[in-house]
C-alpha positions as CSV (number, residue, x, y, z in Angstrom):
1,M,-27.4,-87.8,-2.7
2,F,-27.9,-87.4,0.9
3,C,-25.4,-87.5,3.2
4,G,-23.0,-89.4,1.2
5,F,-25.3,-92.6,0.5
6,N,-27.3,-93.2,-3.0
7,I,-31.1,-93.3,-1.5
8,H,-33.8,-95.2,-3.3
9,L,-37.1,-94.3,-2.1
10,L,-39.6,-97.2,-1.9
11,S,-43.3,-96.8,-1.0
12,E,-45.8,-98.9,-0.8
13,L,-49.2,-98.3,0.6
14,Y,-51.6,-100.8,2.4
15,F,-55.3,-100.2,2.6
16,S,-58.0,-101.7,4.7
17,Q,-61.2,-101.0,5.7
18,E,-60.4,-99.4,9.2
19,K,-57.3,-97.6,8.1
20,H,-54.3,-96.8,5.9
21,I,-51.0,-97.8,6.6
22,K,-48.2,-96.2,4.7
23,S,-44.7,-97.3,5.3
24,T,-41.5,-95.9,3.6
25,I,-38.4,-97.9,3.3
26,L,-34.9,-96.3,2.8
27,L,-32.4,-98.3,1.4
28,F,-28.9,-97.2,1.8
29,D,-26.6,-98.5,-0.7
30,T,-23.1,-98.5,0.9
31,K,-20.8,-100.9,2.2
32,E,-21.3,-102.9,5.8
33,S,-17.9,-102.3,7.0
34,R,-18.2,-98.5,6.3
35,L,-21.3,-98.4,8.3
36,R,-19.5,-100.8,11.2
37,E,-17.1,-98.3,11.3
38,L,-18.7,-95.2,11.4
39,M,-21.8,-96.3,13.5
40,G,-20.7,-99.2,15.5
41,F,-22.9,-102.0,14.6
42,S,-22.7,-104.5,12.1
43,N,-25.8,-104.9,10.1
44,V,-28.0,-101.7,9.6
45,L,-29.9,-102.7,6.3
46,N,-32.2,-105.3,8.1
47,S,-32.8,-103.2,11.2
48,M,-35.1,-100.5,11.3
49,E,-33.5,-99.4,14.5
50,A,-31.2,-97.6,12.1
51,F,-33.8,-95.0,11.5
52,R,-33.6,-93.6,15.0
53,I,-29.9,-92.7,14.9
54,P,-28.9,-89.4,13.2
55,I,-26.9,-90.3,10.1
56,K,-24.1,-88.0,9.2
57,L,-21.4,-89.3,7.2
58,L,-19.4,-86.6,5.2
59,D,-16.0,-87.1,4.0
60,E,-13.8,-84.0,4.0
61,A,-14.0,-83.9,0.3
62,E,-17.7,-83.7,0.5
63,M,-17.3,-80.7,2.8
64,I,-15.5,-78.8,0.8
65,R,-17.9,-76.2,-1.3
66,P,-16.7,-74.6,-4.8
67,I,-15.8,-71.0,-4.4
68,I,-17.1,-68.9,-7.2
69,T,-15.7,-65.5,-7.7
70,L,-18.0,-63.3,-9.7
71,R,-16.3,-60.6,-11.9
72,K,-16.9,-57.2,-11.0
73,K,-19.4,-55.7,-13.7
74,R,-18.4,-52.1,-14.4
75,I,-19.9,-49.8,-16.7
76,L,-18.7,-46.3,-17.4
77,I,-21.2,-43.4,-17.2
78,D,-19.7,-40.5,-19.7
79,V,-21.6,-37.2,-19.1
80,D,-21.4,-34.7,-22.1
81,T,-17.9,-35.1,-23.0
82,Q,-18.4,-32.7,-26.2
83,Q,-16.4,-30.3,-27.9
84,D,-18.6,-26.9,-26.5
85,L,-17.6,-28.1,-23.4
86,F,-14.3,-29.9,-23.3
87,V,-12.3,-28.0,-26.3
88,A,-10.3,-24.7,-25.6
89,D,-12.3,-23.0,-28.5
90,G,-15.7,-24.4,-27.4
91,K,-18.5,-21.8,-26.4
92,A,-18.4,-23.3,-22.8
93,C,-15.2,-24.8,-22.0
94,I,-14.4,-26.0,-18.4
95,R,-11.6,-24.1,-16.8
96,N,-9.3,-27.2,-16.0
97,H,-9.7,-29.1,-19.9
98,R,-5.9,-30.3,-20.1
99,R,-5.5,-32.0,-17.3
100,V,-9.1,-33.6,-17.5
101,L,-8.9,-34.4,-21.0
102,A,-5.7,-36.5,-20.4
103,N,-7.5,-38.3,-17.7
104,I,-10.6,-39.0,-19.7
105,R,-8.6,-40.3,-22.6
106,R,-7.0,-42.9,-20.3
107,V,-10.1,-43.6,-18.9
108,M,-11.7,-44.6,-22.2
109,A,-8.5,-46.5,-23.2
110,W,-9.1,-48.6,-20.1
111,T,-12.3,-49.2,-21.1
112,R,-11.3,-50.5,-24.7
113,R,-8.6,-52.8,-23.1
114,D,-11.1,-54.3,-20.4
115,H,-14.1,-54.4,-22.7
116,I,-16.0,-52.0,-20.1
117,R,-19.3,-51.0,-21.8
118,V,-20.0,-47.5,-21.9
119,I,-23.1,-45.3,-21.5
120,S,-22.9,-41.8,-22.8
121,T,-25.1,-38.4,-22.5
122,A,-24.9,-35.5,-25.0
123,Q,-26.5,-32.2,-24.7
124,I,-28.2,-31.1,-27.9
125,H,-29.9,-27.4,-27.2
126,L,-32.5,-26.0,-29.8
127,P,-32.2,-22.4,-31.0
128,H,-33.6,-19.5,-28.8
129,G,-34.0,-22.1,-25.8
130,H,-33.0,-21.4,-22.0
131,N,-30.1,-23.5,-21.7
132,G,-27.2,-20.9,-23.3
133,D,-26.1,-20.5,-26.5
134,F,-23.6,-23.7,-26.4
135,C,-24.1,-27.3,-28.1
136,M,-26.7,-26.0,-30.2
137,A,-28.3,-28.7,-32.9
138,G,-26.5,-28.4,-36.2
139,T,-23.2,-27.2,-34.7
140,D,-19.8,-28.9,-34.1
141,G,-20.2,-28.0,-30.6
142,I,-22.6,-30.9,-30.1
143,C,-20.0,-33.5,-31.5
144,K,-18.2,-35.8,-29.0
145,L,-14.6,-36.0,-28.4
146,H,-13.5,-38.5,-31.1
147,Y,-11.6,-40.6,-28.3
148,T,-14.6,-40.9,-26.4
149,L,-16.6,-42.9,-29.3
150,R,-16.4,-46.7,-29.5
151,N,-16.6,-48.3,-32.7
152,R,-19.6,-50.2,-31.9
153,H,-22.1,-47.6,-30.7
154,I,-25.8,-46.6,-31.1
155,V,-27.2,-43.1,-30.7
156,F,-30.6,-42.2,-29.6
157,E,-32.1,-39.1,-30.2
158,S,-34.1,-37.1,-27.5
159,G,-37.8,-37.4,-27.2
160,D,-40.7,-38.9,-25.4
161,S,-40.2,-42.4,-26.4
162,T,-39.1,-45.0,-24.3
163,D,-38.7,-47.6,-26.7
164,L,-35.4,-49.5,-26.7
165,P,-33.9,-52.6,-28.4
166,R,-33.1,-55.5,-26.2
167,E,-29.9,-56.6,-25.2
168,L,-28.3,-53.0,-25.9
169,L,-25.2,-53.7,-23.8
170,R,-24.6,-57.1,-25.4
171,D,-24.8,-56.1,-29.2
172,Y,-23.1,-52.3,-28.5
173,D,-19.8,-51.0,-26.6
174,Q,-21.5,-47.8,-26.1
175,I,-24.7,-46.1,-26.0
176,I,-25.0,-42.4,-26.5
177,L,-28.1,-40.8,-25.2
178,C,-29.3,-37.4,-26.5
179,K,-31.0,-34.9,-23.9
180,R,-32.3,-31.6,-23.7
181,T,-31.4,-30.6,-20.4
182,D,-28.7,-31.1,-17.7
183,D,-30.4,-34.1,-16.1
184,P,-30.6,-36.9,-18.3
185,F,-33.6,-38.4,-16.1
186,E,-36.1,-35.8,-17.5
187,E,-35.5,-37.7,-21.0
188,P,-37.8,-40.7,-20.9
189,R,-35.5,-43.0,-22.8
190,A,-32.3,-41.9,-20.9
191,E,-34.1,-42.4,-17.7
192,R,-35.2,-46.0,-18.5
193,V,-31.4,-46.7,-19.9
194,L,-30.0,-45.5,-16.4
195,T,-32.4,-46.8,-14.2
196,E,-32.8,-50.4,-15.5
197,T,-28.8,-50.7,-16.2
198,K,-27.5,-53.5,-13.9
199,A,-23.8,-53.1,-12.8
200,S,-22.0,-53.5,-9.5
201,E,-20.3,-50.6,-9.9
202,L,-20.9,-47.4,-12.3
203,I,-18.1,-45.0,-12.7
204,V,-18.5,-41.5,-13.8
205,I,-16.4,-39.1,-15.8
206,G,-17.2,-35.9,-17.7
207,G,-19.1,-32.6,-16.6
208,P,-19.9,-30.1,-15.9
209,T,-19.3,-31.2,-12.2
210,E,-21.6,-28.5,-10.9
211,T,-24.2,-29.3,-13.3
212,A,-24.8,-32.2,-15.5
213,L,-22.7,-34.3,-13.6
214,L,-24.3,-33.5,-10.2
215,H,-27.8,-34.2,-11.6
216,T,-26.4,-37.4,-13.0
217,V,-24.9,-38.9,-9.9
218,L,-27.6,-38.1,-7.7
219,G,-30.1,-39.5,-10.1
220,L,-27.9,-42.6,-9.7
221,L,-27.7,-42.4,-6.1
222,L,-31.5,-41.9,-5.8
223,R,-31.9,-45.4,-7.9
224,R,-29.7,-47.2,-5.3
225,K,-26.6,-47.6,-7.8
226,S,-23.0,-47.8,-6.8
227,V,-21.3,-44.8,-8.1
228,T,-17.7,-43.8,-8.3
229,V,-16.6,-40.4,-9.5
230,I,-13.0,-40.2,-11.0
231,T,-12.2,-36.8,-9.7
232,D,-9.4,-36.0,-11.6
233,A,-11.8,-36.7,-14.9
234,V,-14.3,-34.6,-14.5
235,G,-14.5,-30.8,-15.4
236,S,-16.2,-27.9,-13.9
237,H,-16.7,-24.0,-14.8
238,E,-16.5,-22.6,-11.2
239,K,-13.9,-24.5,-8.7
240,G,-15.8,-23.6,-5.7
241,A,-19.1,-24.6,-6.9
242,A,-17.9,-28.0,-8.2
243,E,-16.2,-28.7,-4.9
244,I,-19.8,-28.3,-3.2
245,A,-21.0,-30.7,-5.6
246,L,-18.6,-33.2,-5.0
247,R,-19.3,-33.1,-1.4
248,K,-23.0,-33.5,-1.9
249,M,-22.2,-36.4,-4.0
250,Q,-20.1,-38.2,-1.4
251,A,-22.7,-37.3,1.1
252,K,-25.2,-39.2,-0.6
253,G,-23.1,-42.3,-1.0
254,A,-21.0,-41.8,-3.9
255,K,-17.2,-42.6,-4.1
256,L,-14.5,-40.1,-4.9
257,I,-11.4,-41.5,-6.3
258,D,-8.5,-40.3,-8.9
259,S,-7.9,-41.9,-11.9
260,K,-4.3,-43.5,-10.6
261,T,-6.4,-45.5,-8.1
262,L,-8.3,-47.0,-11.0
263,L,-5.9,-47.0,-13.7
264,G,-2.3,-46.8,-11.8
265,S,0.4,-44.5,-12.7
266,S,1.3,-43.3,-16.2
267,N,4.1,-41.8,-18.0
268,L,1.7,-40.1,-20.5
269,R,2.7,-36.6,-21.4
270,Q,0.5,-35.6,-24.3
271,V,-2.6,-36.7,-25.7
272,H,-2.9,-34.4,-28.4
273,A,-6.7,-34.0,-27.2
274,C,-6.7,-30.3,-27.9
275,N,-5.2,-28.0,-30.1
276,C,-4.9,-24.9,-28.0
277,E,-1.6,-23.2,-27.6
278,R,-1.7,-24.2,-23.8
279,C,-1.9,-27.7,-24.7
280,R,0.5,-27.6,-27.7
281,G,3.0,-25.5,-25.6
282,Q,2.9,-28.2,-23.0
283,Y,3.6,-30.8,-25.7
284,Q,6.3,-28.8,-27.1
285,K,7.9,-28.3,-23.7
286,A,7.7,-32.3,-23.1
287,T,9.5,-32.8,-26.3
288,L,12.0,-30.5,-25.6
289,S,12.7,-32.1,-22.1
290,A,12.5,-35.7,-23.5
């Protein structure tokens, strides 16, 4: 198609002893009356003068281009939501676990509803290591919170290998990457997954904000990823250090929003995320006031 016409290209090549002559004839398949109306002459098909006139015959319908709306591809980055870090009786529980757990559970419910894929990291430390006495291999503390697990998930142990199956995020709803340090980019396989992941937005939850989450977000930004941090779905051990960490993320290009901005308001009172006395006391108070 060219300018609304069907074009047939016929070429004939004539050879002689002195020179080569190449002539190209363009035949336009259209009605003579239409050409007369638009160009002001009666017979174009038999006149080579027509090719000296710029031809622009675009109907209104031909000028309309289809508008394609690309769906925003989001992936949730779930940082170290494990029992030792987020449950009250854990060995290194964050200070604001009650509020954070409720919002983490809401975000995870959103990923199930909207079929958002999840990439999770999990710390697993060896005995007598230099990373503290929490999330030790072989203990319940390394286990992820049950509501942060998707049914179709795959776990990759820490190690020096970078081998990965193809189409991971097509075949699984969640990838869980084990690591030995706060920084997931020090693990070869985790570094490959996070670097090669293609998404228009990476949404980050978990913690601790001042250590593991900070390393994760800065590493993603260094790799030119679009990162959004849900500020009320991340936990910390020290409030001051966490505020400094969030400012660093924002200065490097991360977007900071709260769960209400992402998910809207909610009437959720209790999510049974933790069995500590404070969480149970809050549940009993909400029950009595209902």
